[in-house]
C-alpha positions as CSV (number, residue, x, y, z in Angstrom):
1,M,93.2,98.7,116.5
2,V,89.5,98.3,115.6
3,R,89.5,94.5,115.5
4,L,86.4,92.9,114.0
5,Q,85.5,89.4,115.2
6,E,82.5,87.4,114.2
7,S,81.0,86.4,117.5
8,A,78.5,83.8,117.9
9,F,78.3,81.1,126.7
10,S,77.8,81.1,130.0
11,V,79.8,83.4,132.1
12,D,79.1,83.3,135.8
13,L,79.9,86.7,137.4
14,S,78.1,88.3,140.3
15,S,77.6,91.3,142.7
16,V,76.8,95.0,142.2
17,P,79.6,97.4,143.0
18,A,79.4,101.2,142.4
19,Q,80.9,102.5,139.1
20,K,84.5,103.4,139.5
21,D,85.4,107.1,139.3
22,I,87.9,107.5,136.4
23,S,87.2,111.2,135.6
24,E,90.9,112.0,136.1
25,T,92.8,112.6,132.8
26,I,95.6,110.5,131.6
27,G,98.9,111.8,133.1
28,H,100.9,112.9,130.1
29,A,101.2,115.7,127.6
30,G,99.5,115.5,124.2
31,P,96.2,113.9,123.1
32,V,95.0,110.7,124.8
33,K,95.5,107.7,122.5
34,V,92.5,105.4,122.4
35,G,92.4,101.9,120.9
36,F,89.2,100.0,120.1
37,V,88.4,96.3,119.8
38,S,84.9,95.8,118.3
39,L,83.3,92.4,118.6
40,G,80.1,91.0,117.2
41,C,77.7,92.2,114.6
42,P,77.7,95.2,112.2
43,K,75.3,97.0,114.6
44,N,78.0,96.8,117.2
45,L,80.6,98.0,114.7
46,V,78.5,101.2,114.0
47,D,78.4,101.8,117.8
48,S,82.2,101.6,117.9
49,E,82.5,104.0,114.9
50,V,80.2,106.5,116.7
51,M,82.2,106.3,119.9
52,M,85.4,106.7,118.0
53,G,83.9,109.7,116.2
54,M,82.9,111.3,119.6
55,L,86.4,110.7,121.0
56,S,88.2,112.0,117.9
57,H,85.9,115.1,117.8
58,A,86.8,115.7,121.5
59,G,90.6,115.6,120.7
60,A,91.6,112.0,121.3
61,E,94.0,110.2,119.0
62,L,92.8,106.8,117.7
63,T,95.4,104.1,117.5
64,P,95.3,100.7,115.9
65,A,98.0,99.3,118.2
66,A,97.0,98.2,121.7
67,E,100.5,98.5,123.0
68,D,100.5,102.2,122.1
69,A,97.1,103.0,123.6
70,D,96.6,105.0,126.8
71,V,93.0,103.8,126.9
72,I,91.6,100.6,125.5
73,V,87.9,100.2,124.7
74,V,86.4,96.7,124.2
75,N,82.9,96.8,122.6
76,T,81.4,93.5,123.5
77,C,78.8,91.1,122.2
78,S,76.3,89.1,124.4
79,F,74.0,87.5,121.8
80,I,74.8,83.8,122.7
81,G,77.1,81.9,124.9
82,S,80.2,81.7,122.7
83,A,79.9,85.5,122.0
84,Q,79.8,86.3,125.7
85,Q,82.8,84.1,126.4
86,E,84.8,85.6,123.6
87,S,84.0,89.0,125.0
88,V,85.3,88.1,128.4
89,D,88.4,86.5,126.9
90,T,89.1,89.6,124.9
91,I,88.6,91.9,128.0
92,L,91.2,89.8,129.9
93,E,93.6,89.9,126.9
94,M,93.4,93.6,126.7
95,A,93.7,94.0,130.5
96,R,97.3,92.7,130.2
97,H,98.2,95.9,128.5
98,K,97.7,97.7,131.7
99,T,100.7,95.9,133.2
100,T,102.8,95.2,130.0
101,G,102.0,98.3,128.0
102,K,101.1,102.0,128.2
103,A,97.4,101.5,128.9
104,K,96.1,103.3,132.0
105,K,92.5,102.6,131.5
106,L,90.3,99.8,130.2
107,V,86.7,100.5,129.3
108,V,84.1,97.9,128.5
109,T,81.1,98.8,126.3
110,G,78.2,97.2,124.5
111,C,75.8,94.3,125.1
112,L,77.8,92.4,127.7
113,V,77.6,95.5,129.9
114,E,73.8,95.6,129.6
115,R,73.7,91.9,130.7
116,F,76.5,91.8,133.3
117,R,77.2,95.4,134.3
118,G,77.8,94.8,138.0
119,E,79.5,91.5,137.6
120,I,82.1,92.9,135.2
121,L,83.2,95.5,137.6
122,E,83.2,93.1,140.6
123,N,85.0,90.2,138.9
124,I,87.4,92.0,136.5
125,P,89.1,94.7,138.6
126,E,91.2,95.8,135.7
127,V,88.1,97.3,134.1
128,D,87.8,101.0,135.0
129,A,84.4,101.8,133.5
130,V,81.5,100.3,131.7
131,V,79.3,101.9,129.0
132,G,76.0,100.3,127.9
133,T,74.4,100.2,124.5
134,G,72.1,103.1,125.4
135,E,74.7,105.5,126.8
136,L,77.3,105.9,124.1
137,E,77.8,109.6,124.9
138,R,79.3,108.5,128.2
139,I,82.4,107.2,126.3
140,L,83.9,110.7,126.7
141,S,84.0,110.7,130.5
142,A,84.6,107.0,130.8
143,T,87.9,107.3,128.9
144,G,88.8,110.6,130.7
145,V,88.9,112.5,127.4
146,A,86.2,115.0,128.0
147,S,82.8,115.7,129.6
148,D,79.8,113.8,128.3
149,T,77.6,115.4,125.6
150,P,73.8,115.3,125.7
151,S,72.2,112.3,124.0
152,P,71.2,113.4,120.5
153,F,68.1,111.1,120.4
154,T,65.0,110.9,122.4
155,I,62.2,108.4,121.8
156,L,59.1,110.4,120.9
157,T,56.8,107.5,120.0
158,S,56.9,103.7,120.0
159,R,55.1,100.9,118.2
160,P,51.9,99.6,119.7
161,E,53.4,96.1,119.5
162,G,56.4,97.3,121.6
163,D,54.2,98.9,124.2
164,H,52.1,95.7,124.3
165,R,55.2,93.6,124.8
166,R,56.5,95.8,127.5
167,Q,53.3,95.4,129.4
168,Q,53.8,91.6,129.1
169,G,57.3,91.9,130.6
170,R,59.2,91.4,127.4
171,F,61.9,94.0,128.3
172,D,62.1,93.1,132.0
173,R,65.7,92.7,133.3
174,D,65.1,93.1,137.0
175,A,67.1,89.9,137.6
176,W,70.1,91.3,135.8
177,H,72.4,92.6,138.7
178,G,73.5,96.1,138.1
179,A,71.2,96.7,135.0
180,I,70.1,100.4,134.7
181,A,66.4,100.8,135.2
182,D,65.8,102.6,132.0
183,L,66.0,100.6,128.8
184,P,68.5,101.8,126.2
185,N,67.1,104.5,124.0
186,Y,70.1,106.0,122.3
187,L,70.3,106.2,118.5
188,Y,72.9,108.3,116.6
189,D,71.9,110.7,113.9
190,E,73.5,112.3,110.9
191,A,75.1,115.0,113.0
192,T,76.8,112.6,115.3
193,P,80.6,112.3,114.7
194,R,81.6,108.9,113.3
195,V,84.9,107.4,112.2
196,L,84.5,104.5,109.7
197,A,86.3,101.3,110.5
198,T,85.3,99.8,107.2
199,P,87.3,100.4,104.0
200,G,86.5,103.8,102.5
201,Y,84.4,102.4,99.7
202,T,81.8,100.6,102.0
203,A,79.9,101.5,105.1
204,Y,77.0,100.4,107.3
205,I,74.1,102.8,108.2
206,K,72.0,101.9,111.2
207,I,68.5,102.9,110.3
208,A,66.8,101.5,113.5
209,E,67.7,100.1,116.9
210,G,66.1,97.8,119.4
211,C,63.4,95.1,118.8
212,D,59.8,94.4,119.9
213,H,59.5,90.8,118.7
214,P,58.7,88.2,121.3
215,C,61.2,85.5,120.2
216,T,61.8,83.2,123.2
217,F,65.4,82.4,122.4
218,C,66.6,86.0,122.2
219,I,67.6,88.7,124.8
220,I,68.3,91.5,122.3
221,P,65.2,93.5,123.3
222,Q,66.5,93.6,126.9
223,L,70.0,94.5,125.6
224,R,69.0,97.1,123.0
225,G,65.5,98.4,124.1
226,Q,62.3,98.9,122.2
227,F,62.3,99.3,118.4
228,R,63.0,102.8,117.3
229,S,63.7,104.3,113.8
230,R,65.9,107.1,112.7
231,R,64.3,110.0,111.0
232,F,63.9,109.5,107.3
233,E,65.8,112.7,106.5
234,S,68.6,111.7,108.9
235,V,69.3,108.5,107.0
236,I,69.3,110.2,103.6
237,A,71.6,113.0,104.8
238,E,74.1,110.4,106.2
239,A,74.0,108.4,103.0
240,E,74.6,111.5,100.8
241,R,77.5,112.5,103.0
242,L,79.1,109.1,102.8
243,A,78.6,109.0,99.1
244,R,80.4,112.4,98.7
245,S,83.3,111.0,100.8
246,G,83.8,108.1,98.4
247,V,81.6,105.3,99.8
248,R,80.1,103.3,96.9
249,E,78.3,100.5,98.9
250,I,76.0,101.0,101.8
251,T,74.4,98.3,103.9
252,L,71.3,99.3,105.9
253,I,71.2,97.5,109.3
254,G,68.9,97.2,112.3
255,Q,67.6,94.4,114.3
256,D,64.6,94.4,112.0
257,T,65.0,96.8,109.1
258,T,61.6,95.8,107.7
259,C,59.8,97.6,110.6
260,Y,61.5,100.8,109.7
261,G,59.2,103.8,110.2
262,E,56.4,101.9,111.9
263,D,57.0,103.6,115.2
264,W,55.9,106.9,113.6
265,G,53.1,105.5,111.5
266,L,54.9,105.1,108.2
267,K,53.7,102.2,106.0
268,D,56.3,100.5,103.7
269,G,59.0,102.7,105.2
270,L,61.9,100.6,104.1
271,A,60.6,100.6,100.5
272,L,60.3,104.4,100.6
273,L,63.8,104.7,102.0
274,L,65.3,102.5,99.4
275,E,63.6,104.4,96.6
276,K,65.1,107.6,97.9
277,L,68.6,106.1,98.4
278,A,68.5,104.6,94.9
279,G,68.5,108.2,93.6
280,V,71.9,108.9,95.2
281,E,74.0,108.6,92.0
282,E,77.3,107.8,93.6
283,L,76.0,104.7,95.4
284,R,76.7,101.6,93.3
285,W,75.3,99.0,95.7
286,I,72.6,99.4,98.3
287,R,71.4,96.5,100.5
288,F,69.7,95.9,103.8
289,L,70.0,93.1,106.3
290,Y,67.7,91.2,108.7
291,A,64.2,91.1,107.2
292,Y,61.4,89.7,109.3
293,P,59.5,87.1,107.3
294,N,56.0,88.6,107.5
295,K,57.2,92.1,106.9
296,I,58.4,91.5,103.4
297,T,55.8,93.4,101.4
298,G,55.0,93.4,97.7
299,R,56.1,97.0,97.4
300,L,59.4,96.2,99.0
301,L,60.1,93.4,96.5
302,E,59.0,95.6,93.6
303,T,61.3,98.4,94.8
304,I,64.3,96.1,94.9
305,A,63.5,94.8,91.4
306,A,63.0,98.3,90.0
307,H,66.5,99.7,90.8
308,D,69.8,98.5,89.5
309,N,71.7,99.9,92.4
310,I,69.6,98.1,95.0
311,C,71.2,94.6,95.3
312,S,68.8,91.7,94.5
313,Y,69.6,90.3,97.9
314,I,67.4,89.5,100.9
315,D,68.6,88.2,104.2
316,V,65.5,86.8,106.0
317,P,66.4,84.8,109.2
318,L,63.6,82.2,109.3
319,Q,65.0,80.5,112.4
320,H,63.2,77.2,111.7
321,A,60.8,75.6,109.2
322,S,58.7,73.4,111.6
323,A,55.5,75.2,112.6
324,S,55.5,73.6,116.0
325,A,59.1,74.6,116.7
326,L,58.4,78.1,115.5
327,K,55.4,78.3,117.8
328,R,57.6,77.5,120.8
329,M,60.0,80.2,119.5
330,K,57.1,82.6,119.3
331,R,58.0,83.3,115.7
332,G,55.0,81.9,113.9
333,G,55.0,80.7,110.3
334,G,56.3,77.4,109.0
335,A,57.3,75.8,105.7
336,D,53.7,76.0,104.3
337,L,53.8,79.8,104.7
338,F,57.4,80.3,103.9
339,L,57.5,78.5,100.5
340,P,54.8,80.6,98.8
341,S,56.5,83.8,100.2
342,I,59.9,82.7,98.8
343,D,58.4,81.8,95.5
344,K,56.9,85.3,95.3
345,M,60.3,86.8,96.1
346,R,62.0,84.9,93.3
347,R,59.3,85.6,90.8
348,T,59.4,89.4,91.6
349,I,63.2,89.8,91.7
350,P,65.2,88.3,88.9
351,N,68.4,86.6,90.0
352,L,67.5,87.0,93.7
353,T,70.2,86.0,96.2
354,L,68.5,84.6,99.3
355,R,70.1,84.2,102.6
356,T,68.7,82.8,105.9
357,S,69.8,81.5,109.3
358,F,68.4,78.7,111.4
359,V,68.5,77.8,115.1
360,V,68.9,74.0,115.7
361,G,68.4,72.2,119.0
362,F,65.8,74.6,120.4
363,P,64.2,73.1,123.5
364,G,61.8,70.3,122.6
365,E,63.1,70.0,119.0
366,T,62.2,66.5,117.9
367,E,63.8,64.4,115.2
368,K,60.6,65.0,113.2
369,E,60.9,68.8,113.5
370,F,64.6,68.7,112.6
371,E,63.8,66.5,109.6
372,E,61.2,69.1,108.5
373,L,63.9,71.7,108.6
374,C,66.3,69.6,106.6
375,E,63.7,68.9,103.9
376,F,62.7,72.5,103.7
377,T,66.4,73.5,103.3
378,K,66.7,71.0,100.4
379,E,63.5,72.2,98.8
380,V,64.3,76.0,98.9
381,G,67.9,75.9,98.0
382,F,69.2,79.0,99.8
383,D,72.1,80.8,98.2
384,W,73.6,81.4,101.7
385,M,72.6,79.9,105.0
386,G,73.9,79.9,108.5
387,A,73.0,77.5,111.3
388,F,73.5,78.2,115.0
389,G,73.2,75.8,117.9
390,Y,70.6,76.9,120.5
391,S,72.3,78.7,123.4
392,D,70.5,78.9,126.8
393,Q,70.3,82.5,127.9
394,E,69.0,83.5,131.4
395,G,66.5,86.2,130.7
396,A,65.1,84.6,127.5
397,S,61.8,82.8,128.1
398,A,63.1,79.7,126.4
399,F,65.5,79.4,129.4
400,D,62.7,78.0,131.5
401,L,61.4,75.5,128.8
402,E,61.8,71.8,129.5
403,D,63.1,69.0,127.1
404,K,66.5,70.7,126.5
405,V,68.5,69.1,123.7
406,S,72.0,68.0,124.7
407,A,74.9,70.0,123.5
408,R,76.3,67.0,121.7
409,E,73.0,66.5,119.8
410,I,72.8,70.2,119.0
411,E,76.2,70.2,117.4
412,S,75.5,67.0,115.5
413,R,72.3,68.5,114.0
414,R,74.0,71.7,113.2
415,K,76.8,69.9,111.3
416,S,74.2,67.7,109.5
417,L,72.2,70.7,108.3
418,M,75.3,72.5,107.2
419,S,76.4,69.5,105.2
420,I,73.1,69.7,103.3
421,Q,73.7,73.4,102.6
422,K,77.3,72.8,101.5
423,K,76.0,70.5,98.7
424,I,73.4,73.1,97.7
425,S,76.0,75.9,97.7
426,R,78.5,73.9,95.7
427,A,75.8,73.2,93.0
428,K,74.7,76.8,92.9
429,K,78.2,78.1,92.6
430,R,78.9,75.8,89.7
431,T,76.1,77.4,87.7
432,L,78.0,80.7,87.8
433,V,81.0,79.4,86.0
434,G,81.3,81.3,82.7
435,R,79.1,84.1,83.7
436,E,80.2,87.8,83.8
437,L,79.5,89.8,86.9
438,D,80.3,93.1,88.5
439,L,83.1,92.8,91.1
440,L,84.0,95.1,93.9
441,L,87.7,94.6,94.4
442,M,88.8,94.5,98.1
443,G,92.5,94.2,97.5
444,P,95.2,91.5,98.0
445,S,93.9,88.2,99.4
446,E,94.7,87.0,102.8
447,E,94.9,83.5,101.4
448,S,97.8,84.2,99.0
449,D,99.9,87.1,97.7
450,L,99.3,85.8,94.2
451,L,95.5,86.4,94.5
452,L,93.3,89.5,94.7
453,E,90.0,89.3,96.5
454,G,86.6,90.8,95.9
455,R,82.8,90.5,96.2
456,T,79.8,90.6,93.8
457,S,76.4,92.0,94.6
458,M,75.6,88.4,95.8
459,H,78.1,88.7,98.6
460,A,77.2,90.9,101.6
461,P,80.2,92.2,103.5
462,E,81.8,89.9,106.1
463,I,79.2,87.2,106.1
464,D,79.2,85.5,102.6
465,G,81.8,83.8,100.5
466,K,84.6,85.4,98.5
467,V,85.7,85.8,94.9
468,F,89.4,85.2,94.3
469,V,90.9,87.0,91.3
470,N,93.8,85.2,89.7
471,D,94.0,87.0,86.4
472,Y,93.5,90.4,84.9
473,P,94.5,92.1,81.6
474,D,98.2,92.8,81.0
475,G,99.3,96.3,81.8
476,S,96.4,97.0,84.2
477,E,96.7,97.5,87.9
478,P,93.3,96.8,89.6
479,Q,92.7,99.1,92.5
480,K,90.8,98.1,95.7
481,G,87.5,99.9,96.1
482,Q,86.9,100.0,92.4
483,F,84.4,98.0,90.4
484,Y,85.4,95.7,87.5
485,R,83.7,93.3,85.2
486,C,84.8,89.7,85.9
487,R,84.2,86.3,84.5
488,I,83.8,83.3,86.9
489,T,86.2,80.6,86.0
490,E,86.0,78.2,89.0
491,A,83.6,77.3,91.7
492,H,84.1,75.8,95.1
493,D,81.8,75.0,98.1
494,Y,81.3,78.7,99.0
495,D,84.0,80.7,97.1
496,L,84.5,81.6,93.5
497,V,87.5,82.2,91.3
498,A,87.4,84.8,88.6
499,E,89.4,86.8,86.0
500,I,88.9,90.5,85.4
501,V,87.9,91.1,81.7
């Protein structure tokens, strides 16, 4: 059932009951059937894959059909308001299977648990157990499949920045009813069982977890804990194993991949990791997501440029372009600093694909600041861009800021910014018509049975546009998961049309 949903709230739940005892096993012969719904970002998906791996290794049977499941697990997102509300709606939807289907247990996991642990159990009685982001090994006892296994990861060191932030109260969640005192510190390794929910040719690898940055709009540090990196050898071992199993594209993820290795004193850790991964011959495309602006070093850029199988693709969420707005966000920077940095990226990496995201309507955002953002967007010409309306989150320091922008104005500004980006995207896509590019075929299109669908190296999984294939040589039968040379024949606002040559 693993069901992926892009999640982008305000749920009022309260009280702190004790965890329900569901250690009893499901009352039937044969393996326990477990179904998963995974919401939110790729980092959450990897957590789902790890929990599924643990369950499968312990003898459970995974099922894609909710109506056939003895146990249903909903792995939730809690990043912003709409994501929290979608998580609650999905929990209630899955709860119906306890009365209309076979399901005997409903387990809620993930970020919503870290934020609303006690409230979930108090206000949604159909939920039998909750498992937070830092206790994935508890999925075995929570589902009744087996006893818990010891956590495979212990934080040995931390970044000085993280320790400093902790002393300043950055990770405080005392006001979150039911929150466990210890911050999440779990991080899987290469020996942890894992069942891929992605197609067999592509996979995510989480190289780090948690975040130390002080961004005032974000509660992820409280949800995920301090920044921590996986061992270098662990990441390489997992990548090599995935490549041997047929994976040809890997995407490195973390809340901030550009800090990789800093917690154990490694400089340019991400560049070193990419260099090593580039030597895994079976890997055709390697990319990383979520680069912090001031962590993009010259060596990192040169490493990307030097290897054909490292995608010329950088996702750097800038969040805003106005220096005054960024100061209130505790991000730092501004257009004057970003423009030279972006110019250096483009000079160093030929044919760079640049993606960013912005928050509009942050408390105190003036018309002038918003106009700075719009002008910056026009000047840079991002290949891909996302815009999110500010979402008030209790626990984030921006929650207490004054001069809140109205929801109506936030949405108006978001639409205005995206209309600018649509024109930029359309113009950029038109320049690709007639070019030949490598295409990873993903199979039949959901849009039409007459079309195939794929991605180029300019398209990260799930988040960017698509390439629709409407023609290929007579007598050939293109196969999903394979790479083909294609010629772009049409361009639309975000998507492309191509023929396989």
